[in-house]
C-alpha positions in Angstrom: -19.3 1.3 -31.0 -18.5 3.9 -28.3 -15.1 5.5 -28.5 -12.6 3.5 -26.5 -10.9 5.4 -23.6 -8.0 4.3 -21.5 -10.3 5.1 -18.5 -13.9 6.0 -19.3 -14.8 8.3 -16.5 -17.7 9.9 -18.4 -19.6 6.7 -18.9 -19.0 5.7 -15.3 -20.3 9.1 -14.1 -23.5 8.8 -16.1 -24.5 5.6 -14.3 -24.2 7.3 -10.9 -25.0 10.9 -12.0 -28.2 11.4 -10.1 -26.7 10.4 -6.7 -23.4 12.2 -7.3 -25.1 15.4 -8.3 -27.4 15.2 -5.3 -24.5 14.7 -2.9 -22.5 17.5 -4.4 -25.6 19.7 -4.3 -25.8 18.9 -0.6 -22.3 20.2 0.0 -23.0 23.4 -1.9 -26.2 23.9 0.2 -24.4 23.5 3.5 -21.2 25.3 2.2 -19.1 23.1 4.5 -16.3 22.7 1.9 -13.4 21.6 4.2 -13.7 19.0 6.9 -17.4 18.9 6.6 -19.8 16.0 7.3 -19.2 14.4 3.9 -15.5 14.0 4.8 -16.3 12.3 8.1 -19.0 10.1 6.5 -16.6 8.9 3.8 -13.9 8.3 6.3 -16.1 6.1 8.4 -17.4 4.2 5.4 -13.9 3.5 4.1 -12.8 2.3 7.6 -15.7 -0.2 7.5 -14.9 -1.3 4.0 -11.2 -1.9 4.7 -11.8 -3.2 8.2 -9.1 -0.7 9.5 -9.3 1.4 12.7 -8.2 4.7 11.2 -8.6 6.4 7.8 -7.0 9.8 7.6 -8.2 11.6 4.4 -5.7 14.0 2.7 -5.2 16.0 -0.4 -3.6 13.4 -2.7 -1.7 10.2 -2.7 1.8 11.8 -2.8 0.9 13.7 0.4 -0.3 10.5 2.0 3.2 9.0 1.6 4.9 12.1 2.9 2.7 12.4 5.9 3.1 8.8 6.8 6.9 9.2 6.8 6.6 12.4 8.8 4.4 10.7 11.4 6.9 7.8 11.7 9.6 10.4 12.7 12.0 9.5 9.9 15.1 11.7 9.9 17.4 13.0 7.1 19.9 10.3 6.2 17.6 7.5 7.1 17.4 4.9 4.3 14.0 3.9 2.9 13.9 1.0 0.5 11.5 0.9 -2.5 11.3 -0.4 -6.0 12.8 1.3 -9.1 9.8 0.2 -11.2 7.1 2.5 -10.0 5.6 6.0 -10.4 8.0 8.7 -9.3 5.9 9.8 -6.3 7.1 6.8 -4.3 10.7 8.0 -4.3 9.8 11.7 -4.6 8.6 12.1 -1.0 11.6 10.2 0.3 13.9 12.7 -1.3 11.8 15.7 -0.4 12.2 14.8 3.3 15.9 14.5 3.0 15.7 10.7 3.5 17.8 8.4 1.3 15.9 6.4 -1.3 17.4 2.9 -1.7 16.1 1.2 -4.9 15.8 -2.4 -5.7 14.7 -4.4 -8.8 11.3 -5.8 -9.7 10.2 -9.4 -10.1 10.2 -10.2 -13.8 6.8 -11.9 -13.8 4.6 -9.9 -11.3 6.5 -6.6 -11.7 6.3 -6.3 -7.9 9.3 -5.5 -5.6 11.9 -8.3 -5.5 11.9 -9.8 -2.0 15.4 -11.2 -2.5 16.9 -7.8 -3.5 14.9 -6.1 -0.8 16.6 -8.2 1.9 20.0 -7.7 0.4 19.5 -3.9 0.5 18.9 -3.6 4.2 21.7 -1.8 6.1 22.1 -0.4 9.7 20.7 2.9 8.2 17.5 1.3 6.9 14.5 2.5 8.7 11.5 1.7 6.4 10.3 -0.3 3.4 7.8 1.1 0.9 6.4 -1.8 -1.1 4.3 -0.8 -4.1 1.2 -2.8 -4.9 1.7 -2.2 -8.6 -1.1 -2.3 -11.2 -3.6 -3.7 -8.7 -2.2 -6.6 -6.7 -0.3 -6.7 -3.5 3.4 -7.2 -3.0 4.4 -10.2 -0.8 3.4 -8.6 2.4 4.0 -11.8 4.5 7.7 -11.8 3.5 8.0 -8.1 3.8 6.5 -8.0 7.3 8.8 -10.8 8.4 11.8 -8.9 7.2 10.5 -5.7 8.9 10.1 -7.5 12.2 13.5 -9.1 11.9 15.3 -5.8 11.3 13.0 -3.5 13.3 11.8 -1.5 10.2 8.6 0.4 9.5 6.4 -0.6 6.5 4.5 2.0 4.5 2.3 0.4 1.8 2.0 2.3 -1.4 -1.5 1.2 -2.4 -2.3 4.0 -4.9 -3.2 1.3 -7.5 -4.6 -1.4 -5.4 -7.6 -0.3 -3.4 -10.1 -3.1 -3.3 -7.4 -5.8 -3.4 -6.4 -8.0 -0.5 -3.5 -10.1 0.6 -4.0 -13.7 1.7 -1.6 -15.0 4.4 -0.5 -18.7 4.7 -2.6 -19.1 7.9 -5.8 -18.3 6.0 -6.1 -14.7 7.2 -6.9 -12.0 4.6 -6.3 -8.3 4.9 -7.2 -5.4 2.7 -4.4 -3.7 0.7 -2.9 -0.9 2.8 -4.0 -2.2 6.2 -1.0 -4.5 6.9 2.0 -2.3 7.5 2.4 0.6 9.9 0.7 2.8 7.3 -1.0 2.3 4.1 -1.4 5.1 1.5 -3.7 5.5 -1.4 -4.6 8.0 -4.1 -8.0 9.0 -5.3 -6.8 10.6 -8.6 -9.7 10.4 -11.1 -8.3 7.5 -13.0 -7.8 5.3 -10.0 -10.1 2.3 -9.3 -11.7 4.5 -6.6 -11.2 8.0 -8.0 -12.7 11.4 -7.2 -13.2 14.3 -9.6 -10.0 16.1 -8.6 -7.2 15.2 -6.3 -7.5 13.2 -3.2 -5.8 10.6 -1.0 -5.9 8.8 2.3 -3.7 7.2 4.9 -4.7 4.0 6.8 -3.4 2.6 10.1 -4.5 0.4 13.0 -2.1 2.2 15.4 -4.0 4.8 17.5 -0.9 7.0 18.2 0.3 7.0 14.6 -3.3 8.0 13.5 -3.4 10.8 16.0 0.0 12.1 14.7 -1.0 11.8 11.1 -4.3 13.7 11.7 -2.4 16.6 13.2 0.2 16.7 10.4 -2.5 16.9 7.6 -3.9 19.9 9.3 -0.9 22.2 10.0 0.2 20.1 13.0 -2.9 21.1 15.0 -5.0 19.0 17.3 -6.7 22.0 18.9 -7.2 25.0 16.6 -4.2 27.4 16.6 -2.2 25.1 18.8 0.5 23.5 16.7 2.0 20.4 18.3 3.7 19.1 15.2 5.3 20.5 12.1 2.5 19.8 9.6 1.3 20.5 6.1 -2.0 21.7 4.6 -3.4 18.5 3.1 -7.1 18.0 3.5 -9.6 16.2 1.3 -12.4 18.6 0.4 -16.0 17.8 1.0 -17.1 17.7 -2.7 -14.5 15.0 -3.4 -15.5 13.1 -0.3 -19.1 13.2 -1.5 -18.1 11.7 -4.9 -16.0 9.1 -3.2 -18.7 8.0 -0.9 -21.0 7.3 -3.8 -18.3 5.5 -5.7 -17.2 3.4 -2.7 -20.6 1.7 -2.8 -19.8 0.6 -6.3 -16.1 -0.3 -5.8 -16.6 -4.1 -5.6 -18.7 -3.9 -8.8 -16.0 -1.9 -10.5 -13.4 -4.4 -9.4 -15.4 -7.3 -10.8 -15.9 -5.5 -14.1 -12.2 -4.9 -14.4 -11.6 -8.6 -13.8 -14.2 -9.4 -16.5 -12.3 -7.3 -19.0 -9.0 -8.8 -17.9 -10.4 -12.3 -18.3 -11.4 -11.4 -21.9 -7.9 -10.2 -22.6 -6.4 -13.3 -21.1 -8.5 -15.7 -23.2 -8.0 -13.8 -26.4 -4.3 -13.1 -26.1 -2.9 -16.0 -24.2 -1.8 -18.1 -27.2 -0.2 -15.4 -29.2 3.6 -15.8 -29.5 5.4 -12.8 -28.1 2.6 -11.6 -25.8 2.8 -12.4 -22.1 -0.4 -11.7 -20.2 -0.2 -10.4 -16.6 0.7 -12.9 -13.9 -1.6 -13.2 -10.9 0.4 -13.8 -7.7 -1.2 -16.6 -5.6 -1.5 -14.6 -2.4 -3.3 -11.5 -3.7 -6.5 -10.8 -5.6 -5.9 -8.6 -8.6 -8.1 -5.5 -9.1 -6.4 -4.5 -12.4 -5.7 -0.8 -12.1 -3.7 -1.6 -15.3 -3.7 -4.6 -17.6 -0.1 -4.7 -18.6 1.3 -7.0 -21.3 5.0 -7.9 -21.8 6.0 -8.0 -25.4 8.8 -10.4 -26.5 10.0 -9.9 -30.0 7.1 -7.7 -30.9 7.8 -4.1 -32.0 6.1 -2.2 -29.1 6.3 1.2 -30.8 4.7 -0.2 -34.0 2.0 -2.0 -32.1 1.2 1.1 -30.0 1.0 3.3 -33.1 -1.2 0.7 -34.9 -3.6 0.6 -32.0 -3.7 4.4 -31.7 -4.5 4.6 -35.5 -7.4 2.3 -34.9 -8.8 4.4 -32.1 -7.4 2.3 -29.2 -5.2 4.0 -26.6 -2.3 2.1 -25.2 0.1 3.4 -22.6 3.6 2.6 -21.3 3.8 2.3 -17.5 6.7 3.0 -17.0 9.1 3.9 -19.8 12.0 4.9 -17.5 12.9 3.2 -14.2 13.6 5.6 -11.3 17.3 5.0 -11.2 17.5 6.2 -14.8 15.5 9.3 -14.2 17.5 12.5 -14.3 16.3 13.7 -11.0 17.3 10.5 -9.2 20.6 9.7 -10.8 23.0 8.6 -8.1 26.6 7.3 -8.2 25.3 4.2 -6.3 23.3 3.1 -9.4 24.5 2.3 -12.9 22.8 1.3 -16.1 22.3 -2.5 -16.0 22.2 -2.7 -12.2 18.5 -3.4 -12.3 18.1 -5.5 -15.4 14.5 -6.6 -14.8 13.2 -3.1 -14.4 15.2 -1.9 -17.4 13.9 -4.7 -19.6 10.3 -4.2 -18.4 10.6 -0.5 -19.4 11.3 -1.7 -22.9 8.6 -4.4 -23.1 5.5 -3.4 -21.2 2.3 -2.0 -22.8 -0.9 -1.4 -21.0 -4.3 -1.8 -22.7 -7.5 0.1 -21.9 -8.8 -1.0 -18.5 -11.9 0.2 -16.7 -15.3 -0.9 -15.5 -17.2 0.4 -18.6 -15.5 -1.7 -21.3 -18.2 -3.6 -23.1 -17.9 -6.9 -25.1 -17.9 -5.1 -28.5 -15.0 -2.9 -27.4 -13.1 -5.7 -25.9 -13.3 -7.9 -29.0 -12.4 -4.9 -31.2 -9.2 -4.4 -29.1 -8.1 -8.0 -29.1 -9.0 -8.5 -32.7 -7.0 -5.4 -33.7 -4.0 -6.8 -31.8 -4.4 -10.1 -33.7 -4.6 -8.2 -37.0 -1.3 -6.5 -36.2 0.4 -9.7 -35.4 -0.9 -11.4 -38.5 0.3 -8.5 -40.7 3.8 -8.8 -39.2 4.1 -12.6 -39.8 
């Protein structure tokens, strides 16, 4: 049996090696390393895939969030609501821009942002909502867009973990993750469902004016070279990463289906084990399983994780500390116990290996090892 990886990038690369190497070689031959034809090609291909008017490539997913907020003209003191159960980048850029992060709890079953708490957190200072499409499925964008319209708020989708997913509206319409709000943002970090071989990110929008502003901001605020119309940043996707992403984008639907296949195996093998709660699928989003995250009830998580690691099976905790309990984000507004769902999730969740290269032998080994652990503890 092949060694089990949390994300097996080497095996994935070997299947597309010939085309990836050829496309990287083409970049080296032309030496157009920044804003070259490969970047424009990938941008166009991703616009078509997502059915969105504008894709603005940038250097990473964190920059994508920051640039979106800059393009919307948010000012210091403006409140931006997001979830406390997410990776730090979501709130990091809010704080970096001098905005005020307002945190709300997660839903106990889906782990997505709580709509009820979100609505209760809106104040006259609120200017934007940043829903996080956590672990590969969309937050309730229908409810979020209704709240945004009601209160005249911007919506920036954090889709760093959900590319390839979509949200299904009650009227039958379906839209790709990241294409519903004013902006959508994603990361192309190597372990993402669509990942490059370094850092990368992108911003999505259907608004021509916002797209024009974001394009200037990513490139030092320039529309015409050496004429700076906006205060900008240096955040460009390089051509080699775009070449890799272009190859992998053609395989993204296959990667998503393979992740769903692995998730189905986990579901079937673990669903009847007391104390293990398999991931809930929300009815209005298709899940692309950036992570397959269990909840453990009455099972010693540390002992299970150690047991799996000893058997050659990596297992990770996403996330061990909610944002409101992080040292950098401690605030007198928030107390321990204020977000009980997120605090409990931080104690219970455990993510299993999840990627498109998991084979049947590996999957059975993982689930049988979990069963062995449970049997030994009974």
